[in-house]
C-alpha positions as CSV (number, residue, x, y, z in Angstrom):
1,X,15.7,-8.6,0.8
2,X,12.2,-7.2,2.0
3,X,11.1,-10.4,3.9
4,X,12.6,-10.3,7.4
5,X,9.8,-12.0,9.2
6,X,7.9,-8.8,9.8
7,X,4.5,-8.4,8.3
8,X,1.7,-6.0,8.8
9,X,-1.4,-7.2,10.4
10,X,-4.4,-8.6,8.2
11,X,-7.5,-6.9,7.8
12,X,-11.2,-8.2,8.2
13,X,-13.2,-9.8,5.5
14,X,-14.9,-7.9,2.5
15,X,-14.0,-4.8,0.8
16,X,-13.8,-2.8,3.9
17,X,-11.3,-5.2,5.4
18,X,-9.4,-5.3,2.3
19,X,-9.1,-1.6,2.3
20,X,-8.1,-1.5,5.9
21,X,-5.3,-4.1,5.1
22,X,-4.1,-2.2,2.2
23,X,-3.8,1.1,4.1
24,X,-2.1,-0.8,6.9
25,X,0.4,-2.2,4.4
26,X,1.0,1.2,2.9
27,X,1.7,2.8,6.2
28,X,4.0,-0.1,7.2
29,X,6.0,0.3,4.0
30,X,6.3,4.0,4.5
31,X,7.4,3.4,8.1
32,X,10.1,0.8,6.7
33,X,11.1,3.4,4.0
34,X,11.7,6.0,6.6
35,X,13.7,3.7,8.8
36,X,15.8,2.7,5.9
37,X,16.5,6.1,4.7
38,X,17.4,7.3,8.2
39,X,20.3,4.7,8.4
40,X,23.9,6.1,7.8
41,X,24.3,3.8,4.9
42,X,20.7,3.1,3.5
43,X,20.1,0.2,1.1
44,X,19.0,2.0,-2.0
45,X,17.8,-1.2,-3.8
46,X,15.8,-2.1,-0.7
47,X,14.3,1.5,-0.6
48,X,13.5,1.3,-4.4
49,X,11.6,-2.0,-4.0
50,X,9.7,-0.8,-1.0
51,X,8.7,2.4,-2.8
52,X,7.6,0.3,-5.9
53,X,5.5,-1.9,-3.5
54,X,4.1,1.2,-1.7
55,X,3.0,2.6,-5.1
56,X,1.4,-0.7,-6.2
57,X,-0.4,-0.7,-2.8
58,X,-1.6,2.8,-3.2
59,X,-3.1,1.9,-6.8
60,X,-4.8,-1.0,-5.4
61,X,-6.3,1.2,-2.5
62,X,-7.7,3.5,-5.3
63,X,-9.1,0.5,-7.1
64,X,-10.8,-1.0,-4.1
65,X,-12.0,2.4,-2.9
66,X,-13.7,2.9,-6.3
67,X,-15.3,-0.5,-6.2
68,X,-16.6,0.0,-2.7
69,X,-18.0,3.4,-3.6
70,X,-19.7,1.9,-6.8
71,X,-17.3,3.5,-9.3
72,X,-16.5,1.3,-12.1
73,X,-12.6,0.9,-12.2
74,X,-12.7,1.2,-16.2
75,X,-15.0,4.3,-16.3
76,X,-14.4,7.6,-14.4
77,X,-17.3,8.9,-12.4
78,X,-19.7,11.3,-14.3
79,X,-19.5,15.0,-13.1
80,X,-22.6,16.7,-12.1
């Protein structure tokens, strides 16, 4: 359903590139969700799948952001 020969562009190498790619994917999914919901008869299963992927991408953005900033993914940062 989701694969229609359209894919977001890839990011560069390393954590910064991975983060850039994930943000691009998140924005791309949001645009596809918006386009689908704007249709007269939106495909609710497709929307649900895209929202699931967008949330998974958002979680991965948080994980990679934490790693890039030196925060352990298993331990929250200590408050000052």
